[in-house]
C-alpha atoms as an extended CHARMM CRD file, in Angstrom:
* protein
*
       206  EXT
         1         1  MET       CA             12.0490000000       19.8540000000        8.9250000000  PROA      1               0.0000000000
         2         2  ILE       CA              8.4100000000       18.8420000000        8.5060000000  PROA      2               0.0000000000
         3         3  ALA       CA              9.1840000000       17.7500000000        4.9320000000  PROA      3               0.0000000000
         4         4  PHE       CA             11.8880000000       15.3930000000        6.2220000000  PROA      4               0.0000000000
         5         5  TRP       CA              9.5850000000       13.7300000000        8.7620000000  PROA      5               0.0000000000
         6         6  THR       CA              6.7680000000       13.4550000000        6.2210000000  PROA      6               0.0000000000
         7         7  SER       CA              9.0560000000       11.5980000000        3.8240000000  PROA      7               0.0000000000
         8         8  ALA       CA             10.5670000000        9.5290000000        6.6490000000  PROA      8               0.0000000000
         9         9  ALA       CA              7.0830000000        8.3840000000        7.7090000000  PROA      9               0.0000000000
        10        10  LEU       CA              6.3410000000        7.2930000000        4.1450000000  PROA      10              0.0000000000
        11        11  PHE       CA              9.5680000000        5.2960000000        3.8990000000  PROA      11              0.0000000000
        12        12  THR       CA              8.7870000000        3.7460000000        7.2870000000  PROA      12              0.0000000000
        13        13  ALA       CA              5.4970000000        2.5020000000        5.8310000000  PROA      13              0.0000000000
        14        14  LEU       CA              7.3600000000        1.0990000000        2.8150000000  PROA      14              0.0000000000
        15        15  ILE       CA              9.8140000000       -0.7640000000        5.0400000000  PROA      15              0.0000000000
        16        16  GLY       CA              6.9030000000       -1.9860000000        7.1450000000  PROA      16              0.0000000000
        17        17  TYR       CA              5.0400000000       -3.3810000000        4.1420000000  PROA      17              0.0000000000
        18        18  TYR       CA              7.9810000000       -5.5800000000        3.1900000000  PROA      18              0.0000000000
        19        19  ALA       CA              9.0190000000       -6.4350000000        6.7500000000  PROA      19              0.0000000000
        20        20  THR       CA              7.5920000000       -9.4980000000        8.5060000000  PROA      20              0.0000000000
        21        21  TRP       CA              3.8700000000       -9.3390000000        9.2910000000  PROA      21              0.0000000000
        22        22  ILE       CA              3.4820000000      -12.9470000000       10.3990000000  PROA      22              0.0000000000
        23        23  ASN       CA              6.2390000000      -14.6170000000       12.3860000000  PROA      23              0.0000000000
        24        24  HSD       CA              6.6670000000      -18.3570000000       12.6000000000  PROA      24              0.0000000000
        25        25  GLN       CA              9.4450000000      -20.6240000000       13.8290000000  PROA      25              0.0000000000
        26        26  ALA       CA              9.5320000000      -22.0900000000       10.3060000000  PROA      26              0.0000000000
        27        27  ALA       CA             10.9400000000      -19.3910000000        8.0280000000  PROA      27              0.0000000000
        28        28  ALA       CA              8.7550000000      -20.5460000000        5.1320000000  PROA      28              0.0000000000
        29        29  LEU       CA              5.6570000000      -19.6920000000        7.1780000000  PROA      29              0.0000000000
        30        30  SER       CA              6.8170000000      -16.1510000000        7.9930000000  PROA      30              0.0000000000
        31        31  ALA       CA              5.6060000000      -13.5410000000        5.5310000000  PROA      31              0.0000000000
        32        32  ASN       CA              5.5400000000       -9.8420000000        4.7050000000  PROA      32              0.0000000000
        33        33  ALA       CA              2.2950000000       -8.2520000000        3.5110000000  PROA      33              0.0000000000
        34        34  PHE       CA              2.9030000000       -9.0090000000       -0.1700000000  PROA      34              0.0000000000
        35        35  ASP       CA              3.7880000000      -12.6590000000        0.4520000000  PROA      35              0.0000000000
        36        36  LEU       CA              0.9610000000      -13.0050000000        2.9550000000  PROA      36              0.0000000000
        37        37  ALA       CA             -1.5580000000      -11.9420000000        0.2930000000  PROA      37              0.0000000000
        38        38  GLU       CA             -0.1330000000      -14.5680000000       -2.0900000000  PROA      38              0.0000000000
        39        39  TRP       CA             -0.0260000000      -17.2280000000        0.5910000000  PROA      39              0.0000000000
        40        40  ILE       CA             -3.5710000000      -16.9240000000        1.9120000000  PROA      40              0.0000000000
        41        41  GLY       CA             -4.8840000000      -16.4960000000       -1.6440000000  PROA      41              0.0000000000
        42        42  ILE       CA             -4.3840000000      -20.2170000000       -2.2360000000  PROA      42              0.0000000000
        43        43  ILE       CA             -6.4110000000      -21.2280000000        0.8370000000  PROA      43              0.0000000000
        44        44  PRO       CA             -9.7800000000      -22.5180000000       -0.4640000000  PROA      44              0.0000000000
        45        45  ALA       CA            -11.7540000000      -20.7660000000        2.2910000000  PROA      45              0.0000000000
        46        46  VAL       CA            -10.2830000000      -17.4360000000        1.1200000000  PROA      46              0.0000000000
        47        47  ARG       CA            -10.1160000000      -18.1600000000       -2.6020000000  PROA      47              0.0000000000
        48        48  TYR       CA            -13.7460000000      -19.2590000000       -2.8920000000  PROA      48              0.0000000000
        49        49  ALA       CA            -15.2760000000      -17.0950000000       -0.1740000000  PROA      49              0.0000000000
        50        50  GLU       CA            -18.0030000000      -14.5540000000       -0.8780000000  PROA      50              0.0000000000
        51        51  PRO       CA            -16.5860000000      -12.1210000000       -1.8490000000  PROA      51              0.0000000000
        52        52  PRO       CA            -13.5400000000      -14.0940000000       -3.0120000000  PROA      52              0.0000000000
        53        53  LEU       CA             -9.9760000000      -13.1280000000       -2.1000000000  PROA      53              0.0000000000
        54        54  SER       CA            -11.0980000000      -10.2250000000        0.0760000000  PROA      54              0.0000000000
        55        55  ALA       CA             -8.1250000000      -10.4090000000        2.4720000000  PROA      55              0.0000000000
        56        56  PRO       CA             -5.5250000000      -10.5120000000       -0.3500000000  PROA      56              0.0000000000
        57        57  LEU       CA             -7.3780000000       -7.6130000000       -2.0000000000  PROA      57              0.0000000000
        58        58  ALA       CA             -7.1090000000       -5.5070000000        1.1610000000  PROA      58              0.0000000000
        59        59  LEU       CA             -3.4060000000       -6.2850000000        1.6340000000  PROA      59              0.0000000000
        60        60  ARG       CA             -2.6600000000       -5.4390000000       -2.0020000000  PROA      60              0.0000000000
        61        61  ALA       CA             -4.8010000000       -2.2960000000       -1.9220000000  PROA      61              0.0000000000
        62        62  ALA       CA             -2.6040000000       -1.0950000000        0.9480000000  PROA      62              0.0000000000
        63        63  LEU       CA              0.3230000000       -1.2590000000       -1.4900000000  PROA      63              0.0000000000
        64        64  VAL       CA             -1.6250000000        0.6740000000       -4.1430000000  PROA      64              0.0000000000
        65        65  CYS       CA             -2.2270000000        3.4700000000       -1.6150000000  PROA      65              0.0000000000
        66        66  LEU       CA              1.4630000000        3.4930000000       -0.7700000000  PROA      66              0.0000000000
        67        67  ALA       CA              2.4160000000        3.7780000000       -4.4440000000  PROA      67              0.0000000000
        68        68  TRP       CA              0.0750000000        6.7400000000       -4.9130000000  PROA      68              0.0000000000
        69        69  LEU       CA              1.3950000000        8.4590000000       -1.7870000000  PROA      69              0.0000000000
        70        70  PHE       CA              4.9570000000        8.2780000000       -3.1060000000  PROA      70              0.0000000000
        71        71  VAL       CA              3.8550000000        9.9010000000       -6.3600000000  PROA      71              0.0000000000
        72        72  LEU       CA              1.9130000000       12.5750000000       -4.4680000000  PROA      72              0.0000000000
        73        73  ARG       CA              4.9620000000       13.2210000000       -2.3220000000  PROA      73              0.0000000000
        74        74  ALA       CA              7.0460000000       13.7730000000       -5.4580000000  PROA      74              0.0000000000
        75        75  VAL       CA              4.9340000000       16.8370000000       -6.2900000000  PROA      75              0.0000000000
        76        76  ALA       CA              6.3890000000       18.6570000000       -3.2660000000  PROA      76              0.0000000000
        77        77  VAL       CA             10.0410000000       17.9340000000       -4.0580000000  PROA      77              0.0000000000
        78        78  PRO       CA             11.7880000000       20.8920000000       -5.7040000000  PROA      78              0.0000000000
        79        79  HSD       CA             14.6210000000       18.9280000000       -7.3050000000  PROA      79              0.0000000000
        80        80  LEU       CA             14.0210000000       16.9810000000      -10.5020000000  PROA      80              0.0000000000
        81        81  GLY       CA             16.1510000000       14.0560000000       -9.2950000000  PROA      81              0.0000000000
        82        82  GLY       CA             14.0850000000       13.6910000000       -6.1290000000  PROA      82              0.0000000000
        83        83  ARG       CA             10.8210000000       13.8740000000       -8.0350000000  PROA      83              0.0000000000
        84        84  LEU       CA             11.9740000000       11.2350000000      -10.4810000000  PROA      84              0.0000000000
        85        85  ALA       CA             13.1670000000        8.9590000000       -7.6600000000  PROA      85              0.0000000000
        86        86  LEU       CA              9.8700000000        9.1470000000       -5.7830000000  PROA      86              0.0000000000
        87        87  ASN       CA              7.8870000000        8.5930000000       -8.9820000000  PROA      87              0.0000000000
        88        88  ALA       CA             10.1170000000        5.6220000000       -9.7740000000  PROA      88              0.0000000000
        89        89  ILE       CA              9.3870000000        4.1000000000       -6.3530000000  PROA      89              0.0000000000
        90        90  GLY       CA              5.6580000000        4.5690000000       -6.8680000000  PROA      90              0.0000000000
        91        91  LEU       CA              5.8560000000        3.0750000000      -10.3500000000  PROA      91              0.0000000000
        92        92  GLY       CA              7.9120000000        0.1440000000       -9.0850000000  PROA      92              0.0000000000
        93        93  LEU       CA              5.3620000000       -0.5910000000       -6.3700000000  PROA      93              0.0000000000
        94        94  ALA       CA              2.5300000000       -0.4960000000       -8.9020000000  PROA      94              0.0000000000
        95        95  LEU       CA              4.3710000000       -2.8100000000      -11.2970000000  PROA      95              0.0000000000
        96        96  SER       CA              5.1320000000       -5.2490000000       -8.4870000000  PROA      96              0.0000000000
        97        97  LEU       CA              1.4000000000       -6.0660000000       -8.5790000000  PROA      97              0.0000000000
        98        98  ARG       CA              1.5680000000       -7.3620000000      -12.1430000000  PROA      98              0.0000000000
        99        99  PRO       CA              0.3740000000      -10.9630000000      -12.5040000000  PROA      99              0.0000000000
       100       100  PRO       CA              2.8240000000      -13.7740000000      -13.3630000000  PROA      100             0.0000000000
       101       101  ILE       CA              3.8770000000      -14.3420000000      -16.9740000000  PROA      101             0.0000000000
       102       102  ALA       CA              1.3770000000      -17.2240000000      -17.2060000000  PROA      102             0.0000000000
       103       103  PHE       CA             -1.4380000000      -14.6480000000      -17.1650000000  PROA      103             0.0000000000
       104       104  PHE       CA             -0.0950000000      -13.0210000000      -20.3130000000  PROA      104             0.0000000000
       105       105  ARG       CA              0.2340000000      -16.4300000000      -21.9610000000  PROA      105             0.0000000000
       106       106  GLY       CA             -3.4870000000      -17.0530000000      -21.7080000000  PROA      106             0.0000000000
       107       107  GLU       CA             -4.0770000000      -18.3040000000      -18.1440000000  PROA      107             0.0000000000
       108       108  THR       CA             -6.5120000000      -15.4830000000      -17.4460000000  PROA      108             0.0000000000
       109       109  GLY       CA             -9.1180000000      -17.5370000000      -15.5640000000  PROA      109             0.0000000000
       110       110  ASP       CA             -7.2490000000      -17.5980000000      -12.2530000000  PROA      110             0.0000000000
       111       111  PRO       CA             -9.0280000000      -15.1720000000       -9.8460000000  PROA      111             0.0000000000
       112       112  ASN       CA             -5.7580000000      -14.3750000000       -8.0920000000  PROA      112             0.0000000000
       113       113  TYR       CA             -4.1340000000      -13.3650000000      -11.3910000000  PROA      113             0.0000000000
       114       114  GLN       CA             -7.2090000000      -11.3440000000      -12.3140000000  PROA      114             0.0000000000
       115       115  GLN       CA             -7.0500000000       -9.4330000000       -9.0360000000  PROA      115             0.0000000000
       116       116  LEU       CA             -3.3730000000       -8.6420000000       -9.5260000000  PROA      116             0.0000000000
       117       117  ALA       CA             -3.9720000000       -7.4460000000      -13.0980000000  PROA      117             0.0000000000
       118       118  VAL       CA             -6.8260000000       -5.1420000000      -12.0640000000  PROA      118             0.0000000000
       119       119  LEU       CA             -4.9230000000       -3.6660000000       -9.1140000000  PROA      119             0.0000000000
       120       120  CYS       CA             -1.7970000000       -3.1320000000      -11.2070000000  PROA      120             0.0000000000
       121       121  LEU       CA             -3.8380000000       -1.3170000000      -13.8480000000  PROA      121             0.0000000000
       122       122  VAL       CA             -5.6450000000        0.7950000000      -11.2430000000  PROA      122             0.0000000000
       123       123  ALA       CA             -2.3350000000        1.7060000000       -9.5900000000  PROA      123             0.0000000000
       124       124  LEU       CA             -0.7830000000        2.7400000000      -12.9200000000  PROA      124             0.0000000000
       125       125  LEU       CA             -3.8290000000        4.7760000000      -13.9220000000  PROA      125             0.0000000000
       126       126  GLY       CA             -3.7660000000        6.5220000000      -10.5500000000  PROA      126             0.0000000000
       127       127  ILE       CA             -0.1100000000        7.4270000000      -10.9960000000  PROA      127             0.0000000000
       128       128  ALA       CA             -0.8420000000        8.8570000000      -14.4380000000  PROA      128             0.0000000000
       129       129  LEU       CA             -3.7820000000       10.8810000000      -13.1200000000  PROA      129             0.0000000000
       130       130  ILE       CA             -1.7730000000       12.2870000000      -10.2180000000  PROA      130             0.0000000000
       131       131  ASN       CA              0.9830000000       13.4530000000      -12.5640000000  PROA      131             0.0000000000
       132       132  LEU       CA             -1.3940000000       14.9000000000      -15.1640000000  PROA      132             0.0000000000
       133       133  SER       CA             -4.0880000000       16.3410000000      -12.9120000000  PROA      133             0.0000000000
       134       134  PRO       CA             -4.3650000000       20.1200000000      -12.4530000000  PROA      134             0.0000000000
       135       135  TRP       CA             -5.3770000000       19.3680000000       -8.8420000000  PROA      135             0.0000000000
       136       136  ARG       CA             -1.8900000000       18.2030000000       -7.8740000000  PROA      136             0.0000000000
       137       137  ALA       CA             -1.5380000000       21.3080000000       -5.7190000000  PROA      137             0.0000000000
       138       138  GLN       CA             -4.1420000000       19.7640000000       -3.4080000000  PROA      138             0.0000000000
       139       139  ARG       CA             -1.8200000000       16.8150000000       -2.7290000000  PROA      139             0.0000000000
       140       140  LEU       CA             -1.6930000000       17.5100000000        1.0240000000  PROA      140             0.0000000000
       141       141  TRP       CA             -5.4700000000       17.1610000000        1.2760000000  PROA      141             0.0000000000
       142       142  LEU       CA             -5.4290000000       14.0360000000       -0.8880000000  PROA      142             0.0000000000
       143       143  ALA       CA             -2.7230000000       12.3490000000        1.1790000000  PROA      143             0.0000000000
       144       144  LEU       CA             -4.8090000000       12.0950000000        4.3510000000  PROA      144             0.0000000000
       145       145  PRO       CA             -7.7120000000       10.0280000000        2.9120000000  PROA      145             0.0000000000
       146       146  LEU       CA             -5.2560000000        7.8670000000        0.9760000000  PROA      146             0.0000000000
       147       147  ALA       CA             -3.2530000000        7.2190000000        4.1440000000  PROA      147             0.0000000000
       148       148  LEU       CA             -6.4220000000        6.3690000000        6.0700000000  PROA      148             0.0000000000
       149       149  ILE       CA             -7.6010000000        3.9970000000        3.3410000000  PROA      149             0.0000000000
       150       150  GLY       CA             -4.1600000000        2.3510000000        3.2950000000  PROA      150             0.0000000000
       151       151  ALA       CA             -4.1840000000        1.8450000000        7.0610000000  PROA      151             0.0000000000
       152       152  VAL       CA             -7.7420000000        0.4690000000        7.0680000000  PROA      152             0.0000000000
       153       153  CYS       CA             -6.9310000000       -1.9030000000        4.1890000000  PROA      153             0.0000000000
       154       154  ALA       CA             -3.8900000000       -3.1670000000        6.0730000000  PROA      154             0.0000000000
       155       155  LEU       CA             -5.9420000000       -3.8370000000        9.2160000000  PROA      155             0.0000000000
       156       156  LEU       CA             -8.7390000000       -5.5730000000        7.2950000000  PROA      156             0.0000000000
       157       157  GLY       CA             -6.3090000000       -7.6640000000        5.2980000000  PROA      157             0.0000000000
       158       158  LEU       CA             -4.3650000000       -8.6700000000        8.3770000000  PROA      158             0.0000000000
       159       159  ARG       CA             -7.5350000000       -9.6210000000       10.2220000000  PROA      159             0.0000000000
       160       160  GLY       CA             -8.7200000000      -11.7240000000        7.2860000000  PROA      160             0.0000000000
       161       161  ALA       CA             -5.3380000000      -13.4250000000        7.0120000000  PROA      161             0.0000000000
       162       162  LEU       CA             -5.2530000000      -14.2310000000       10.7310000000  PROA      162             0.0000000000
       163       163  GLU       CA             -8.7560000000      -15.7080000000       10.5740000000  PROA      163             0.0000000000
       164       164  ALA       CA             -7.8420000000      -17.8620000000        7.5750000000  PROA      164             0.0000000000
       165       165  LEU       CA             -4.6420000000      -19.1260000000        9.2000000000  PROA      165             0.0000000000
       166       166  ALA       CA             -6.4370000000      -19.7950000000       12.4930000000  PROA      166             0.0000000000
       167       167  ARG       CA             -8.7370000000      -22.2190000000       10.6570000000  PROA      167             0.0000000000
       168       168  LEU       CA             -5.6400000000      -24.1130000000        9.5370000000  PROA      168             0.0000000000
       169       169  GLN       CA             -4.3550000000      -24.0780000000       13.1410000000  PROA      169             0.0000000000
       170       170  ILE       CA             -1.1690000000      -22.2780000000       12.1140000000  PROA      170             0.0000000000
       171       171  PRO       CA              0.2950000000      -20.1320000000       14.9330000000  PROA      171             0.0000000000
       172       172  THR       CA              0.4110000000      -16.5160000000       13.7790000000  PROA      172             0.0000000000
       173       173  PRO       CA              2.3910000000      -14.2380000000       16.1010000000  PROA      173             0.0000000000
       174       174  LEU       CA              2.5250000000      -10.7680000000       14.5930000000  PROA      174             0.0000000000
       175       175  GLY       CA              5.7490000000       -9.3290000000       13.2550000000  PROA      175             0.0000000000
       176       176  ALA       CA              6.8090000000       -5.6860000000       13.3650000000  PROA      176             0.0000000000
       177       177  GLY       CA              5.9480000000       -5.0190000000        9.7230000000  PROA      177             0.0000000000
       178       178  SER       CA              2.2210000000       -4.4270000000       10.1840000000  PROA      178             0.0000000000
       179       179  PHE       CA              2.8320000000       -1.9830000000       13.0290000000  PROA      179             0.0000000000
       180       180  LEU       CA              5.4770000000       -0.1010000000       11.0380000000  PROA      180             0.0000000000
       181       181  TYR       CA              3.2470000000        0.1510000000        7.9870000000  PROA      181             0.0000000000
       182       182  ILE       CA              0.1970000000        1.4170000000        9.8630000000  PROA      182             0.0000000000
       183       183  ALA       CA              2.2080000000        3.8040000000       12.0420000000  PROA      183             0.0000000000
       184       184  GLY       CA              4.2140000000        5.1230000000        9.0900000000  PROA      184             0.0000000000
       185       185  ILE       CA              1.3090000000        5.6780000000        6.7260000000  PROA      185             0.0000000000
       186       186  GLY       CA             -0.8630000000        7.1240000000        9.4940000000  PROA      186             0.0000000000
       187       187  LEU       CA              1.8510000000        9.5610000000       10.5790000000  PROA      187             0.0000000000
       188       188  HSD       CA              2.4510000000       10.5370000000        6.9630000000  PROA      188             0.0000000000
       189       189  GLY       CA             -1.2210000000       11.4110000000        6.5220000000  PROA      189             0.0000000000
       190       190  ALA       CA             -1.3090000000       13.3520000000        9.7840000000  PROA      190             0.0000000000
       191       191  LEU       CA              1.8030000000       15.3700000000        8.8580000000  PROA      191             0.0000000000
       192       192  CYS       CA              0.3690000000       16.1500000000        5.4290000000  PROA      192             0.0000000000
       193       193  LEU       CA             -2.8280000000       17.3830000000        7.0690000000  PROA      193             0.0000000000
       194       194  TRP       CA             -0.8370000000       19.5240000000        9.4970000000  PROA      194             0.0000000000
       195       195  SER       CA              1.1580000000       21.0270000000        6.6030000000  PROA      195             0.0000000000
       196       196  ALA       CA             -2.0570000000       21.7240000000        4.6790000000  PROA      196             0.0000000000
       197       197  LEU       CA             -3.6580000000       23.4530000000        7.6730000000  PROA      197             0.0000000000
       198       198  ARG       CA             -0.5370000000       25.5480000000        8.2710000000  PROA      198             0.0000000000
       199       199  ALA       CA             -0.4030000000       26.5690000000        4.6150000000  PROA      199             0.0000000000
       200       200  ARG       CA             -4.0860000000       27.4670000000        4.6850000000  PROA      200             0.0000000000
       201       201  SER       CA             -3.7510000000       29.5360000000        7.8260000000  PROA      201             0.0000000000
       202       202  ARG       CA             -0.7740000000       31.4000000000        6.3470000000  PROA      202             0.0000000000
       203       203  LEU       CA             -2.8520000000       32.1100000000        3.2510000000  PROA      203             0.0000000000
       204       204  LEU       CA             -5.7790000000       33.3970000000        5.3170000000  PROA      204             0.0000000000
       205       205  GLY       CA             -3.3790000000       35.4950000000        7.3940000000  PROA      205             0.0000000000
       206       206  MET       CA             -2.2340000000       37.2560000000        4.2670000000  PROA      206             0.0000000000
């Protein structure tokens, strides 16, 4: 039963990431976390801040953590089909961070494109390391810090986005997506920790 709720919490975070984070009466000004990172990345105060694009970086890093958590979760699934499906989700999330085709045609000077390229590469390398590492058995202990980092990144990115939009005097009522993401990823980390502690206590009991 714990395995079901652990996976359900992770999928809740995934739904939350792509649900609405910023609501607005104009649909074009409502955004999920991925779109919000793109949107605020074109605001000069964010794009040329010091450090530049910090809020988009945090929002995108939250997606990297989510991708890695799906791949870590796959380690626990006994069926090959389930493992492949979870790895495919993680891989899909990592690839969603790839920069636009213009980047590969030589427009490599755009800082937004550069950030996407680096994060995509980091996400893919992390997936490879998780699948090849002999420490995969420690996945339950790895999931908690990853979940915490994901939640903190989401909060920092959201705060930065709200500050940037406030300067433009754009009303920014929060949508349910940010709450779902943070609650889902936080619960996933907590359940993984609980499972790890139970497994350890069973081992010590033996």
